[in-house]
Phi, psi and omega in degrees: 000133178247140179236127178234140178230151181211136179250128182213122179052054178060020177240139177253130178242124178245128182243129176251127175247116185248131174248113184290140172283169179292136176292161173240150183245164181281127175271239179283144175253112185258134182243135176213158176100350182271095181276319180258324186285131178296143183300324184292335178293326178281314186295331181289350175271352179294139171248015177226163180225164175298135180096352180273158176297141178291137176221118179299323181296322179294324177297318178298318180299317182294319177301317179297319181295321180290321176297321183296340177298332178080012183243005179235137173277324184223141176220129174222147178232118185241142174267124184267147175289144182213146177272355184285133183215127176268182180291327185240001186202157170267150177244124180233132175282159184233136179247117177257116181244133179231152172236118186286139175275170173293119186285334182266150177212151176228130179232138178231134180221150176226155180195185180211139177224156183294331180267312183283340190062221182289141180212158181209166180210154179221130184224124175233133184213159175225126193261358186219056186297122178069009183078012183253015182062019174280144186243138179223146182196168176223134181226139175230140177231127184231138173205184179289345181240000184210140167229119184228133179229125186228123167261137181220152178219139179227127171251107188289337178239076182294131184055029179061031178258130179293143176061023172239114186248141174253128177239131178237137179225140168238119191236131172241124188219133171239122180232157181224119175274127185230157169287122186298332182273310186269344183065017175286151186274130173271318176192162176237144179231128175244115189235136171238121187229143167243129183230131176232135182215143175241129179239141179241123177276103182283318175224182178300331185252338189252131180223138175244152182215157173221123184233163174227137180228132171237123183230135170253119191237128177244116181252123185226171177051041183278126175297134183304330181290347182268337189290126175242339182211170179295336180283356181280350180229137178096197186258138178217142177254130180238127180236125189211153168257147190223093172279150184211159177222132186224128180228120189225119177237020181295149177276345181207128183290330184264329185213073186291142174241350177203164180093193181208161172228131187222139178212146175230129182228132174246149176223123183237115178248133186214154175293342174295337176261012180069032177269139178278341174242141181240129180195166170232138190215133179226140176225151173218153175211135180226118181239135185233145183228127186234118176288133179238128188057223183260325191238348182272147178229127173262126183237136179219144183221141177232139179207165179185169179196157178211146180217154180212134178288149179237161177059234182271004179269110179270315178247135177296147175300155182308320185289346181254356181280161181270143175226144174231165183111133181129182188290348179244004181234264178251105195282356174277357184239154174294167181303122172064023184256357181272130178123201184301147179237148174255212179295150179058025176063030179274135179291137181253349186075177181201182184264354183220140174212154174226139182213138172216143180227139179230130181222147169242113185263112188244113177289140179253349183104155180058032177089351182268155179211155177244136183227096167290146184211159172229127176242147176211141178178174176191164177234139178238145186294318178220170177300326180293334180276350186294124179233000178080359181285123181254152172261130186250140171225145174238159179178192179211156180222157176251135181239147169232121188283134174230169181298338182245028179112168187276149162275134186221150171233124181237147169235124178248134182249128180287128177271325180231062183283153177276165180298133178092350181277155175292162180284333181183184182218152174254137179230135179234128183195187177244150178084161175290159176295331176203000000 
């Protein structure tokens, strides 16, 4: 580089003359450190090839892609010195080094909630089956109202297509809906489900999916006040396709302080799919997080859903109806008690719901936080019954921060309660309400 300067009429002129050196291109790409992982699983994450111009940004991108696989503790990419030189370019070999992480993991958790009471979970998984980054696992969740057992399998490159994942689930679940005060049973559900889904990552934040679900459901011990149709008691098979759209820009999955998460899910069950109940059902939820000043976070969420029976199905089966009330919806009400009621004041659920939550998350120091909130929502039995009238609750909660989300205690107070209803409810659980 040459630099020349000249002063003329009180003006300084500086001229830079730059002579570019020859660019260098990638020679051989050498891989080491992969003892279990197949070489092609690593190489398919490369965004460069031998003979291409070197780009520092591409090297950074490839390192990030390899870390995101979740099977490596360390990834480094080094440019090696080489004596090879062409007429117009330098040639440099590249060394990609990886250190594999432990592919297997076991997790055990215990907790307590105001509705579930004591609960626990066990999760065992293996993230690099056969060296192909295929994932397999088994998870169980147990509480006084639920027993759930889930086998899962994930192929991250379905049909060898990048960013297209296949997920398979086999689920066995026993649940019991109870009165939170008396612990009396409203109904029991025994479900066996097979679920298959394909998801495509369109951008870093946007994902689309298409799923299929087949469930055999046995509903027993149903309180007469809950029954709306013949499908609410006994065994029914439901077969449905489930398209979805998911957009997530949160900065943290467990304790977001900025960004948003949005999802739309449709479910279509038809006798063409060998389903005994026919319906179409759609839900959406949009949650936004706004940092205020340095430490405060304003969080707001909007959601809703609607369903309609098709063919010979007039009322949706009990397991497909919407319920609100509880620690993650409208916190002034007991679990699943907001909305239409049957005999003995038992909630029946409905085909339409609207829900919104507003929170101000205020840190107090030493891991504690205070969260004033406003919740509003309601459930209607059918679209014809929808009148837009919402039930409002206000309240506050105490949070204690942990690595996987906060422990929380909330109290919600009913603003427009009906005659005979309690003034409010206390909820204790883990994680944010949304």
